[in-house]
All heavy atoms as TSV, in Angstrom:
chain	resi	resn	atom	element	x	y	z
A	1	MET	N	N	-7.568	3.223	11.146
A	1	MET	CA	C	-7.516	3.710	9.785
A	1	MET	C	C	-8.608	3.046	8.962
A	1	MET	O	O	-8.951	1.896	9.193
A	1	MET	CB	C	-6.177	3.386	9.146
A	1	MET	CG	C	-4.981	4.010	9.769
A	1	MET	SD	S	-5.076	5.785	9.661
A	1	MET	CE	C	-4.018	6.220	10.981
A	2	LYS	N	N	-9.103	3.763	8.011
A	2	LYS	CA	C	-10.041	3.196	7.054
A	2	LYS	C	C	-9.246	2.891	5.794
A	2	LYS	O	O	-8.630	3.778	5.211
A	2	LYS	CB	C	-11.166	4.179	6.746
A	2	LYS	CG	C	-12.166	3.633	5.748
A	2	LYS	CD	C	-13.239	4.655	5.419
A	2	LYS	CE	C	-14.140	4.112	4.329
A	2	LYS	NZ	N	-15.046	5.118	3.817
A	3	VAL	N	N	-9.227	1.624	5.392
A	3	VAL	CA	C	-8.466	1.208	4.222
A	3	VAL	C	C	-9.411	0.536	3.251
A	3	VAL	O	O	-10.187	-0.338	3.624
A	3	VAL	CB	C	-7.337	0.223	4.615
A	3	VAL	CG1	C	-6.566	-0.227	3.400
A	3	VAL	CG2	C	-6.413	0.840	5.644
A	4	SER	N	N	-9.361	0.965	1.999
A	4	SER	CA	C	-10.200	0.354	0.972
A	4	SER	C	C	-9.372	0.100	-0.274
A	4	SER	O	O	-8.339	0.727	-0.476
A	4	SER	CB	C	-11.391	1.256	0.633
A	4	SER	OG	O	-10.933	2.488	0.144
A	5	ILE	N	N	-9.829	-0.821	-1.084
A	5	ILE	CA	C	-9.120	-1.157	-2.314
A	5	ILE	C	C	-9.536	-0.171	-3.396
A	5	ILE	O	O	-10.715	-0.049	-3.715
A	5	ILE	CB	C	-9.418	-2.606	-2.743
A	5	ILE	CG1	C	-8.944	-3.574	-1.658
A	5	ILE	CG2	C	-8.781	-2.921	-4.088
A	5	ILE	CD1	C	-9.358	-5.006	-1.875
A	6	ALA	N	N	-8.549	0.533	-3.957
A	6	ALA	CA	C	-8.829	1.533	-4.987
A	6	ALA	C	C	-8.923	0.889	-6.361
A	6	ALA	O	O	-9.723	1.299	-7.192
A	6	ALA	CB	C	-7.757	2.614	-4.986
A	7	GLU	N	N	-8.078	-0.090	-6.627
A	7	GLU	CA	C	-8.068	-0.776	-7.908
A	7	GLU	C	C	-8.067	-2.269	-7.632
A	7	GLU	O	O	-7.265	-2.746	-6.847
A	7	GLU	CB	C	-6.811	-0.399	-8.697
A	7	GLU	CG	C	-6.685	1.067	-8.999
A	7	GLU	CD	C	-5.329	1.416	-9.595
A	7	GLU	OE1	O	-4.611	0.514	-10.045
A	7	GLU	OE2	O	-4.998	2.600	-9.595
A	8	PHE	N	N	-8.937	-3.006	-8.271
A	8	PHE	CA	C	-9.024	-4.431	-8.003
A	8	PHE	C	C	-9.341	-5.171	-9.298
A	8	PHE	O	O	-10.380	-4.951	-9.884
A	8	PHE	CB	C	-10.107	-4.699	-6.956
A	8	PHE	CG	C	-10.056	-6.075	-6.387
A	8	PHE	CD1	C	-9.089	-6.415	-5.463
A	8	PHE	CD2	C	-10.961	-7.035	-6.779
A	8	PHE	CE1	C	-9.031	-7.678	-4.933
A	8	PHE	CE2	C	-10.912	-8.304	-6.256
A	8	PHE	CZ	C	-9.952	-8.627	-5.327
A	9	GLY	N	N	-8.438	-6.030	-9.720
A	9	GLY	CA	C	-8.646	-6.815	-10.936
A	9	GLY	C	C	-9.544	-8.005	-10.666
A	9	GLY	O	O	-9.929	-8.277	-9.538
A	10	LEU	N	N	-9.875	-8.730	-11.702
A	10	LEU	CA	C	-10.719	-9.905	-11.543
A	10	LEU	C	C	-9.979	-11.069	-10.895
A	10	LEU	O	O	-10.561	-11.872	-10.212
A	10	LEU	CB	C	-11.271	-10.330	-12.906
A	10	LEU	CG	C	-12.186	-9.316	-13.590
A	10	LEU	CD1	C	-12.570	-9.803	-14.980
A	10	LEU	CD2	C	-13.416	-9.061	-12.749
A	11	ASP	N	N	-8.683	-11.151	-11.114
A	11	ASP	CA	C	-7.864	-12.205	-10.544
A	11	ASP	C	C	-7.411	-11.781	-9.154
A	11	ASP	O	O	-6.960	-10.653	-8.971
A	11	ASP	CB	C	-6.647	-12.450	-11.444
A	11	ASP	CG	C	-5.907	-13.712	-11.083
A	11	ASP	OD1	O	-6.153	-14.274	-9.990
A	11	ASP	OD2	O	-5.082	-14.142	-11.891
A	12	LEU	N	N	-7.517	-12.669	-8.169
A	12	LEU	CA	C	-7.147	-12.305	-6.811
A	12	LEU	C	C	-5.638	-12.273	-6.593
A	12	LEU	O	O	-5.170	-11.696	-5.627
A	12	LEU	CB	C	-7.797	-13.269	-5.819
A	12	LEU	CG	C	-9.318	-13.184	-5.753
A	12	LEU	CD1	C	-9.860	-14.220	-4.772
A	12	LEU	CD2	C	-9.758	-11.798	-5.341
A	13	ALA	N	N	-4.870	-12.885	-7.471
A	13	ALA	CA	C	-3.413	-12.845	-7.342
A	13	ALA	C	C	-2.908	-11.452	-7.692
A	13	ALA	O	O	-3.444	-10.790	-8.572
A	13	ALA	CB	C	-2.772	-13.878	-8.264
A	14	VAL	N	N	-1.883	-11.013	-6.974
A	14	VAL	CA	C	-1.283	-9.706	-7.274
A	14	VAL	C	C	-0.464	-9.850	-8.549
A	14	VAL	O	O	0.443	-10.661	-8.629
A	14	VAL	CB	C	-0.404	-9.208	-6.109
A	14	VAL	CG1	C	0.309	-7.933	-6.485
A	14	VAL	CG2	C	-1.252	-9.001	-4.867
A	15	LYS	N	N	-0.795	-9.062	-9.533
A	15	LYS	CA	C	-0.104	-9.095	-10.821
A	15	LYS	C	C	1.031	-8.079	-10.829
A	15	LYS	O	O	1.271	-7.384	-9.843
A	15	LYS	CB	C	-1.094	-8.790	-11.959
A	15	LYS	CG	C	-2.228	-9.779	-12.071
A	15	LYS	CD	C	-1.709	-11.113	-12.529
A	15	LYS	CE	C	-2.847	-12.080	-12.773
A	15	LYS	NZ	N	-2.383	-13.343	-13.255
A	16	ASN	N	N	1.713	-7.951	-11.950
A	16	ASN	CA	C	2.840	-7.027	-12.064
A	16	ASN	C	C	2.449	-5.588	-11.780
A	16	ASN	O	O	3.224	-4.826	-11.206
A	16	ASN	CB	C	3.490	-7.129	-13.445
A	16	ASN	CG	C	4.215	-8.441	-13.639
A	16	ASN	OD1	O	4.617	-9.075	-12.676
A	16	ASN	ND2	N	4.384	-8.850	-14.872
A	17	SER	N	N	1.260	-5.183	-12.186
A	17	SER	CA	C	0.823	-3.800	-11.963
A	17	SER	C	C	0.444	-3.549	-10.505
A	17	SER	O	O	0.368	-2.413	-10.069
A	17	SER	CB	C	-0.347	-3.458	-12.876
A	17	SER	OG	O	-1.433	-4.318	-12.608
A	18	GLY	N	N	0.207	-4.598	-9.748
A	18	GLY	CA	C	-0.079	-4.476	-8.328
A	18	GLY	C	C	-1.517	-4.141	-7.998
A	18	GLY	O	O	-2.399	-4.147	-8.850
A	19	MET	N	N	-1.735	-3.852	-6.722
A	19	MET	CA	C	-3.047	-3.525	-6.191
A	19	MET	C	C	-2.877	-2.282	-5.320
A	19	MET	O	O	-1.896	-2.160	-4.590
A	19	MET	CB	C	-3.563	-4.686	-5.347
A	19	MET	CG	C	-4.894	-4.461	-4.719
A	19	MET	SD	S	-5.452	-5.921	-3.797
A	19	MET	CE	C	-4.586	-5.669	-2.278
A	20	VAL	N	N	-3.813	-1.350	-5.376
A	20	VAL	CA	C	-3.685	-0.093	-4.636
A	20	VAL	C	C	-4.734	-0.035	-3.531
A	20	VAL	O	O	-5.914	-0.281	-3.766
A	20	VAL	CB	C	-3.847	1.121	-5.584
A	20	VAL	CG1	C	-3.770	2.416	-4.806
A	20	VAL	CG2	C	-2.784	1.078	-6.670
A	21	LEU	N	N	-4.274	0.308	-2.308
A	21	LEU	CA	C	-5.161	0.493	-1.168
A	21	LEU	C	C	-5.218	1.973	-0.840
A	21	LEU	O	O	-4.174	2.612	-0.645
A	21	LEU	CB	C	-4.639	-0.269	0.056
A	21	LEU	CG	C	-4.454	-1.768	-0.108
A	21	LEU	CD1	C	-3.761	-2.348	1.122
A	21	LEU	CD2	C	-5.782	-2.447	-0.333
A	22	SER	N	N	-6.399	2.541	-0.774
A	22	SER	CA	C	-6.578	3.932	-0.368
A	22	SER	C	C	-6.710	3.962	1.153
A	22	SER	O	O	-7.458	3.172	1.724
A	22	SER	CB	C	-7.837	4.517	-0.995
A	22	SER	OG	O	-7.681	4.593	-2.394
A	23	VAL	N	N	-6.002	4.883	1.799
A	23	VAL	CA	C	-5.989	4.958	3.261
A	23	VAL	C	C	-6.537	6.311	3.707
A	23	VAL	O	O	-6.060	7.357	3.268
A	23	VAL	CB	C	-4.554	4.755	3.811
A	23	VAL	CG1	C	-4.559	4.790	5.329
A	23	VAL	CG2	C	-3.957	3.445	3.303
A	24	TYR	N	N	-7.543	6.260	4.576
A	24	TYR	CA	C	-8.186	7.450	5.122
A	24	TYR	C	C	-8.065	7.438	6.640
A	24	TYR	O	O	-7.797	6.404	7.239
A	24	TYR	CB	C	-9.676	7.470	4.746
A	24	TYR	CG	C	-9.934	7.702	3.281
A	24	TYR	CD1	C	-9.878	6.670	2.361
A	24	TYR	CD2	C	-10.243	8.977	2.817
A	24	TYR	CE1	C	-10.102	6.891	1.015
A	24	TYR	CE2	C	-10.482	9.205	1.469
A	24	TYR	CZ	C	-10.411	8.158	0.579
A	24	TYR	OH	O	-10.636	8.386	-0.749
A	25	SER	N	N	-8.278	8.589	7.254
A	25	SER	CA	C	-8.316	8.678	8.715
A	25	SER	C	C	-9.437	7.772	9.228
A	25	SER	O	O	-10.332	7.402	8.465
A	25	SER	CB	C	-8.538	10.127	9.139
A	25	SER	OG	O	-9.773	10.599	8.641
A	26	PRO	N	N	-9.408	7.422	10.525
A	26	PRO	CA	C	-10.438	6.520	11.057
A	26	PRO	C	C	-11.874	6.984	10.810
A	26	PRO	O	O	-12.770	6.160	10.626
A	26	PRO	CB	C	-10.121	6.479	12.558
A	26	PRO	CG	C	-8.652	6.716	12.619
A	26	PRO	CD	C	-8.378	7.717	11.524
A	27	ASP	N	N	-12.112	8.297	10.775
A	27	ASP	CA	C	-13.473	8.779	10.517
A	27	ASP	C	C	-13.821	8.784	9.028
A	27	ASP	O	O	-14.942	9.077	8.641
A	27	ASP	CB	C	-13.691	10.168	11.119
A	27	ASP	CG	C	-12.792	11.244	10.513
A	27	ASP	OD1	O	-12.066	10.970	9.522
A	27	ASP	OD2	O	-12.799	12.365	11.047
A	28	GLY	N	N	-12.841	8.462	8.169
A	28	GLY	CA	C	-13.076	8.368	6.737
A	28	GLY	C	C	-13.113	9.696	6.010
A	28	GLY	O	O	-13.376	9.744	4.814
A	29	LYS	N	N	-12.812	10.797	6.696
A	29	LYS	CA	C	-12.922	12.118	6.081
A	29	LYS	C	C	-11.625	12.629	5.461
A	29	LYS	O	O	-11.656	13.375	4.496
A	29	LYS	CB	C	-13.420	13.130	7.117
A	29	LYS	CG	C	-14.845	12.869	7.557
A	29	LYS	CD	C	-15.304	13.902	8.544
A	29	LYS	CE	C	-16.739	13.624	8.978
A	29	LYS	NZ	N	-17.218	14.610	9.949
A	30	THR	N	N	-10.493	12.244	6.031
A	30	THR	CA	C	-9.208	12.759	5.565
A	30	THR	C	C	-8.447	11.696	4.785
A	30	THR	O	O	-8.174	10.613	5.307
A	30	THR	CB	C	-8.340	13.230	6.757
A	30	THR	OG1	O	-9.079	14.177	7.520
A	30	THR	CG2	C	-7.050	13.859	6.271
A	31	TYR	N	N	-8.117	12.003	3.531
A	31	TYR	CA	C	-7.337	11.097	2.695
A	31	TYR	C	C	-5.874	11.209	3.094
A	31	TYR	O	O	-5.280	12.285	3.047
A	31	TYR	CB	C	-7.518	11.469	1.219
A	31	TYR	CG	C	-6.744	10.606	0.255
A	31	TYR	CD1	C	-7.116	9.299	0.025
A	31	TYR	CD2	C	-5.657	11.116	-0.431
A	31	TYR	CE1	C	-6.414	8.493	-0.859
A	31	TYR	CE2	C	-4.943	10.329	-1.318
A	31	TYR	CZ	C	-5.331	9.019	-1.526
A	31	TYR	OH	O	-4.627	8.222	-2.411
A	32	LEU	N	N	-5.271	10.091	3.532
A	32	LEU	CA	C	-3.886	10.088	3.982
A	32	LEU	C	C	-2.912	9.690	2.883
A	32	LEU	O	O	-1.773	10.138	2.861
A	32	LEU	CB	C	-3.729	9.157	5.181
A	32	LEU	CG	C	-4.606	9.492	6.385
A	32	LEU	CD1	C	-4.456	8.424	7.464
A	32	LEU	CD2	C	-4.262	10.865	6.927
A	33	GLY	N	N	-3.361	8.836	1.966
A	33	GLY	CA	C	-2.498	8.389	0.881
A	33	GLY	C	C	-2.917	7.025	0.383
A	33	GLY	O	O	-4.004	6.549	0.674
A	34	ARG	N	N	-2.000	6.396	-0.353
A	34	ARG	CA	C	-2.317	5.066	-0.875
A	34	ARG	C	C	-1.086	4.179	-0.781
A	34	ARG	O	O	0.051	4.646	-0.829
A	34	ARG	CB	C	-2.843	5.138	-2.301
A	34	ARG	CG	C	-1.883	5.683	-3.316
A	34	ARG	CD	C	-2.615	6.008	-4.631
A	34	ARG	NE	N	-1.694	6.372	-5.679
A	34	ARG	CZ	C	-1.092	7.552	-5.790
A	34	ARG	NH1	N	-1.311	8.484	-4.897
A	34	ARG	NH2	N	-0.265	7.798	-6.783
A	35	CYS	N	N	-1.352	2.900	-0.648
A	35	CYS	CA	C	-0.285	1.904	-0.564
A	35	CYS	C	C	-0.449	0.958	-1.751
A	35	CYS	O	O	-1.505	0.354	-1.927
A	35	CYS	CB	C	-0.387	1.134	0.744
A	35	CYS	SG	S	0.881	-0.137	0.931
A	36	LYS	N	N	0.582	0.869	-2.550
A	36	LYS	CA	C	0.558	-0.019	-3.710
A	36	LYS	C	C	1.288	-1.309	-3.331
A	36	LYS	O	O	2.435	-1.276	-2.889
A	36	LYS	CB	C	1.229	0.635	-4.915
A	36	LYS	CG	C	1.139	-0.194	-6.173
A	36	LYS	CD	C	1.693	0.566	-7.369
A	36	LYS	CE	C	1.534	-0.232	-8.639
A	36	LYS	NZ	N	2.077	0.485	-9.792
A	37	VAL	N	N	0.615	-2.427	-3.504
A	37	VAL	CA	C	1.177	-3.743	-3.200
A	37	VAL	C	C	1.505	-4.418	-4.528
A	37	VAL	O	O	0.635	-4.560	-5.387
A	37	VAL	CB	C	0.157	-4.603	-2.420
A	37	VAL	CG1	C	0.729	-5.967	-2.099
A	37	VAL	CG2	C	-0.291	-3.879	-1.153
A	38	THR	N	N	2.772	-4.797	-4.701
A	38	THR	CA	C	3.200	-5.459	-5.932
A	38	THR	C	C	3.923	-6.758	-5.596
A	38	THR	O	O	4.138	-7.062	-4.421
A	38	THR	CB	C	4.151	-4.566	-6.753
A	38	THR	OG1	O	5.374	-4.405	-6.028
A	38	THR	CG2	C	3.535	-3.206	-7.056
A	39	LYS	N	N	4.303	-7.483	-6.613
A	39	LYS	CA	C	5.055	-8.718	-6.403
A	39	LYS	C	C	6.411	-8.445	-5.760
A	39	LYS	O	O	6.936	-9.278	-5.037
A	39	LYS	CB	C	5.284	-9.436	-7.734
A	39	LYS	CG	C	4.051	-10.060	-8.314
A	39	LYS	CD	C	4.417	-10.762	-9.612
A	39	LYS	CE	C	3.230	-11.453	-10.225
A	39	LYS	NZ	N	3.586	-12.178	-11.443
A	40	THR	N	N	6.977	-7.274	-6.022
A	40	THR	CA	C	8.322	-6.972	-5.532
A	40	THR	C	C	8.344	-6.262	-4.186
A	40	THR	O	O	9.377	-6.232	-3.526
A	40	THR	CB	C	9.102	-6.112	-6.548
A	40	THR	OG1	O	8.365	-4.918	-6.798
A	40	THR	CG2	C	9.309	-6.874	-7.847
A	41	GLY	N	N	7.211	-5.689	-3.757
A	41	GLY	CA	C	7.193	-5.006	-2.470
A	41	GLY	C	C	6.022	-4.065	-2.305
A	41	GLY	O	O	4.973	-4.251	-2.916
A	42	LEU	N	N	6.232	-3.038	-1.480
A	42	LEU	CA	C	5.205	-2.052	-1.167
A	42	LEU	C	C	5.697	-0.666	-1.558
A	42	LEU	O	O	6.890	-0.392	-1.520
A	42	LEU	CB	C	4.914	-2.054	0.339
A	42	LEU	CG	C	4.469	-3.373	0.955
A	42	LEU	CD1	C	4.519	-3.273	2.470
A	42	LEU	CD2	C	3.087	-3.737	0.486
A	43	GLU	N	N	4.738	0.215	-1.892
A	43	GLU	CA	C	5.081	1.603	-2.189
A	43	GLU	C	C	4.029	2.499	-1.544
A	43	GLU	O	O	2.836	2.286	-1.734
A	43	GLU	CB	C	5.136	1.838	-3.698
A	43	GLU	CG	C	5.699	3.179	-4.080
A	43	GLU	CD	C	5.975	3.301	-5.582
A	43	GLU	OE1	O	5.659	2.363	-6.336
A	43	GLU	OE2	O	6.520	4.338	-5.980
A	44	TRP	N	N	4.470	3.469	-0.738
A	44	TRP	CA	C	3.570	4.398	-0.056
A	44	TRP	C	C	3.603	5.755	-0.737
A	44	TRP	O	O	4.663	6.331	-0.968
A	44	TRP	CB	C	3.975	4.549	1.410
A	44	TRP	CG	C	3.184	5.610	2.109
A	44	TRP	CD1	C	3.643	6.822	2.529
A	44	TRP	CD2	C	1.799	5.573	2.443
A	44	TRP	NE1	N	2.633	7.550	3.104
A	44	TRP	CE2	C	1.478	6.799	3.060
A	44	TRP	CE3	C	0.785	4.642	2.268
A	44	TRP	CZ2	C	0.205	7.094	3.512
A	44	TRP	CZ3	C	-0.487	4.944	2.716
A	44	TRP	CH2	C	-0.768	6.152	3.329
A	45	PHE	N	N	2.415	6.264	-1.080
A	45	PHE	CA	C	2.247	7.583	-1.687
A	45	PHE	C	C	1.514	8.456	-0.672
A	45	PHE	O	O	0.317	8.268	-0.451
A	45	PHE	CB	C	1.426	7.491	-2.975
A	45	PHE	CG	C	2.049	6.641	-4.043
A	45	PHE	CD1	C	1.861	5.271	-4.062
A	45	PHE	CD2	C	2.824	7.219	-5.032
A	45	PHE	CE1	C	2.430	4.492	-5.055
A	45	PHE	CE2	C	3.391	6.452	-6.030
A	45	PHE	CZ	C	3.199	5.081	-6.038
A	46	LYS	N	N	2.213	9.387	-0.031
A	46	LYS	CA	C	1.607	10.258	0.964
A	46	LYS	C	C	0.699	11.264	0.282
A	46	LYS	O	O	1.098	11.913	-0.694
A	46	LYS	CB	C	2.686	10.988	1.752
A	46	LYS	CG	C	2.138	11.847	2.863
A	46	LYS	CD	C	3.251	12.485	3.666
A	46	LYS	CE	C	2.656	13.339	4.774
A	46	LYS	NZ	N	3.703	13.957	5.598
A	47	GLY	N	N	-0.522	11.389	0.773
A	47	GLY	CA	C	-1.478	12.324	0.194
A	47	GLY	C	C	-1.729	12.018	-1.273
A	47	GLY	O	O	-1.898	10.869	-1.645
A	48	LYS	N	N	-1.710	13.034	-2.094
A	48	LYS	CA	C	-1.978	12.849	-3.520
A	48	LYS	C	C	-0.711	12.943	-4.361
A	48	LYS	O	O	-0.769	13.241	-5.551
A	48	LYS	CB	C	-3.016	13.872	-3.986
A	48	LYS	CG	C	-4.356	13.665	-3.310
A	48	LYS	CD	C	-5.416	14.586	-3.858
A	48	LYS	CE	C	-6.736	14.297	-3.164
A	48	LYS	NZ	N	-7.830	15.081	-3.686
A	49	THR	N	N	0.448	12.666	-3.737
A	49	THR	CA	C	1.711	12.715	-4.469
A	49	THR	C	C	1.770	11.622	-5.523
A	49	THR	O	O	1.112	10.596	-5.418
A	49	THR	CB	C	2.917	12.564	-3.517
A	49	THR	OG1	O	2.803	11.312	-2.841
A	49	THR	CG2	C	2.974	13.693	-2.507
A	50	LYS	N	N	2.573	11.843	-6.545
A	50	LYS	CA	C	2.719	10.873	-7.621
A	50	LYS	C	C	3.958	10.007	-7.436
A	50	LYS	O	O	4.118	8.985	-8.078
A	50	LYS	CB	C	2.765	11.580	-8.968
A	50	LYS	CG	C	1.468	12.308	-9.288
A	50	LYS	CD	C	1.463	12.806	-10.712
A	50	LYS	CE	C	0.259	13.646	-11.009
A	50	LYS	NZ	N	-0.963	12.932	-11.163
A	51	THR	N	N	4.868	10.438	-6.555
A	51	THR	CA	C	6.092	9.696	-6.290
A	51	THR	C	C	6.008	9.082	-4.903
A	51	THR	O	O	5.698	9.771	-3.929
A	51	THR	CB	C	7.322	10.622	-6.363
A	51	THR	OG1	O	7.324	11.281	-7.630
A	51	THR	CG2	C	8.603	9.839	-6.203
A	52	GLY	N	N	6.279	7.774	-4.819
A	52	GLY	CA	C	6.155	7.089	-3.545
A	52	GLY	C	C	7.476	6.595	-2.997
A	52	GLY	O	O	8.508	6.644	-3.660
A	53	SER	N	N	7.424	6.102	-1.758
A	53	SER	CA	C	8.565	5.488	-1.091
A	53	SER	C	C	8.410	3.978	-1.201
A	53	SER	O	O	7.385	3.433	-0.801
A	53	SER	CB	C	8.603	5.886	0.382
A	53	SER	OG	O	8.693	7.273	0.514
A	54	LYS	N	N	9.429	3.315	-1.743
A	54	LYS	CA	C	9.353	1.871	-1.977
A	54	LYS	C	C	10.129	1.098	-0.920
A	54	LYS	O	O	11.122	1.588	-0.387
A	54	LYS	CB	C	9.944	1.524	-3.341
A	54	LYS	CG	C	9.166	2.065	-4.510
A	54	LYS	CD	C	9.817	1.653	-5.817
A	54	LYS	CE	C	9.069	2.244	-7.001
A	54	LYS	NZ	N	9.674	1.850	-8.275
A	55	ILE	N	N	9.643	-0.121	-0.646
A	55	ILE	CA	C	10.356	-1.048	0.217
A	55	ILE	C	C	10.167	-2.457	-0.352
A	55	ILE	O	O	9.052	-2.824	-0.752
A	55	ILE	CB	C	9.890	-0.949	1.694
A	55	ILE	CG1	C	10.772	-1.816	2.592
A	55	ILE	CG2	C	8.425	-1.302	1.838
A	55	ILE	CD1	C	10.577	-1.566	4.070
A	56	LYS	N	N	11.240	-3.212	-0.423
A	56	LYS	CA	C	11.170	-4.593	-0.917
A	56	LYS	C	C	10.535	-5.464	0.161
A	56	LYS	O	O	10.618	-5.161	1.351
A	56	LYS	CB	C	12.572	-5.119	-1.239
A	56	LYS	CG	C	13.224	-4.416	-2.392
A	56	LYS	CD	C	14.601	-4.992	-2.642
A	56	LYS	CE	C	15.284	-4.237	-3.771
A	56	LYS	NZ	N	16.625	-4.738	-4.036
A	57	TRP	N	N	9.919	-6.567	-0.266
A	57	TRP	CA	C	9.278	-7.473	0.678
A	57	TRP	C	C	10.247	-7.961	1.749
A	57	TRP	O	O	9.908	-8.004	2.930
A	57	TRP	CB	C	8.657	-8.666	-0.047
A	57	TRP	CG	C	7.338	-8.340	-0.674
A	57	TRP	CD1	C	7.052	-8.294	-2.008
A	57	TRP	CD2	C	6.123	-7.997	-0.004
A	57	TRP	NE1	N	5.748	-7.932	-2.203
A	57	TRP	CE2	C	5.146	-7.754	-0.987
A	57	TRP	CE3	C	5.765	-7.862	1.327
A	57	TRP	CZ2	C	3.847	-7.390	-0.675
A	57	TRP	CZ3	C	4.465	-7.496	1.643
A	57	TRP	CH2	C	3.529	-7.266	0.646
A	58	THR	N	N	11.465	-8.319	1.349
A	58	THR	CA	C	12.433	-8.831	2.331
A	58	THR	C	C	12.767	-7.761	3.368
A	58	THR	O	O	12.858	-8.065	4.561
A	58	THR	CB	C	13.720	-9.309	1.629
A	58	THR	OG1	O	14.208	-8.278	0.766
A	58	THR	CG2	C	13.464	-10.571	0.808
A	59	ASP	N	N	12.925	-6.510	2.945
A	59	ASP	CA	C	13.209	-5.427	3.880
A	59	ASP	C	C	12.008	-5.139	4.778
A	59	ASP	O	O	12.149	-4.875	5.976
A	59	ASP	CB	C	13.613	-4.156	3.133
A	59	ASP	CG	C	14.918	-4.325	2.362
A	59	ASP	OD1	O	15.732	-5.194	2.756
A	59	ASP	OD2	O	15.119	-3.598	1.375
A	60	PHE	N	N	10.808	-5.187	4.223
A	60	PHE	CA	C	9.588	-4.978	5.005
A	60	PHE	C	C	9.442	-6.063	6.069
A	60	PHE	O	O	9.150	-5.775	7.228
A	60	PHE	CB	C	8.362	-4.959	4.083
A	60	PHE	CG	C	7.057	-4.882	4.813
A	60	PHE	CD1	C	6.646	-3.697	5.402
A	60	PHE	CD2	C	6.234	-5.995	4.915
A	60	PHE	CE1	C	5.442	-3.621	6.086
A	60	PHE	CE2	C	5.031	-5.933	5.592
A	60	PHE	CZ	C	4.629	-4.736	6.182
A	61	ILE	N	N	9.659	-7.308	5.678
A	61	ILE	CA	C	9.563	-8.428	6.628
A	61	ILE	C	C	10.588	-8.269	7.746
A	61	ILE	O	O	10.265	-8.431	8.932
A	61	ILE	CB	C	9.732	-9.775	5.890
A	61	ILE	CG1	C	8.517	-10.006	4.976
A	61	ILE	CG2	C	9.908	-10.924	6.871
A	61	ILE	CD1	C	8.720	-11.117	3.952
A	62	ASP	N	N	11.834	-7.935	7.387
A	62	ASP	CA	C	12.876	-7.722	8.396
A	62	ASP	C	C	12.486	-6.607	9.364
A	62	ASP	O	O	12.657	-6.735	10.581
A	62	ASP	CB	C	14.214	-7.384	7.733
A	62	ASP	CG	C	14.830	-8.550	6.986
A	62	ASP	OD1	O	14.413	-9.712	7.224
A	62	ASP	OD2	O	15.733	-8.309	6.155
A	63	MET	N	N	11.960	-5.512	8.832
A	63	MET	CA	C	11.552	-4.384	9.662
A	63	MET	C	C	10.430	-4.772	10.621
A	63	MET	O	O	10.474	-4.454	11.815
A	63	MET	CB	C	11.094	-3.219	8.773
A	63	MET	CG	C	10.656	-1.980	9.539
A	63	MET	SD	S	10.084	-0.662	8.456
A	63	MET	CE	C	8.561	-1.371	7.828
A	64	MET	N	N	9.442	-5.494	10.129
A	64	MET	CA	C	8.313	-5.899	10.958
A	64	MET	C	C	8.731	-6.910	12.022
A	64	MET	O	O	8.290	-6.839	13.172
A	64	MET	CB	C	7.182	-6.467	10.089
A	64	MET	CG	C	6.580	-5.446	9.144
A	64	MET	SD	S	5.977	-3.943	9.948
A	64	MET	CE	C	4.602	-4.582	10.862
A	65	GLU	N	N	9.576	-7.853	11.648
A	65	GLU	CA	C	10.015	-8.854	12.614
A	65	GLU	C	C	10.929	-8.262	13.675
A	65	GLU	O	O	10.972	-8.748	14.800
A	65	GLU	CB	C	10.684	-10.023	11.890
A	65	GLU	CG	C	9.673	-10.851	11.113
A	65	GLU	CD	C	10.273	-12.032	10.375
A	65	GLU	OE1	O	11.517	-12.118	10.278
A	65	GLU	OE2	O	9.482	-12.842	9.876
A	66	ALA	N	N	11.636	-7.180	13.353
A	66	ALA	CA	C	12.493	-6.514	14.329
A	66	ALA	C	C	11.676	-5.833	15.428
A	66	ALA	O	O	12.174	-5.589	16.527
A	66	ALA	CB	C	13.380	-5.483	13.632
A	67	GLN	N	N	10.407	-5.549	15.142
A	67	GLN	CA	C	9.535	-4.897	16.122
A	67	GLN	C	C	8.950	-5.876	17.125
A	67	GLN	O	O	8.345	-5.469	18.099
A	67	GLN	CB	C	8.406	-4.162	15.408
A	67	GLN	CG	C	8.872	-3.005	14.568
A	67	GLN	CD	C	7.711	-2.279	13.915
A	67	GLN	OE1	O	6.558	-2.502	14.202
A	67	GLN	NE2	N	8.043	-1.400	12.981
A	68	GLN	N	N	9.118	-7.163	16.888
A	68	GLN	CA	C	8.521	-8.169	17.793
A	68	GLN	C	C	9.272	-8.292	19.078
A	68	GLN	O	O	10.407	-8.216	19.219
A	68	GLN	CB	C	8.441	-9.525	17.104
A	68	GLN	CG	C	7.473	-9.524	15.965
A	68	GLN	CD	C	7.379	-10.877	15.279
A	68	GLN	OE1	O	8.075	-11.812	15.615
A	68	GLN	NE2	N	6.512	-10.968	14.301
């Protein structure tokens, strides 16, 4: 996947508004969606939708560790 930062503040710490990563297909031609990283968790917006799917950090960590 090609992932780039869509919005980036001057401060490297993730603030309340979060940070958005744009995700494209490996060839960079197809926009797949964006992932918003916030203090409380992650939110995935498929394609150009305005409503995303949220997951709390604790739930994300549990899910990832269950795959090990």
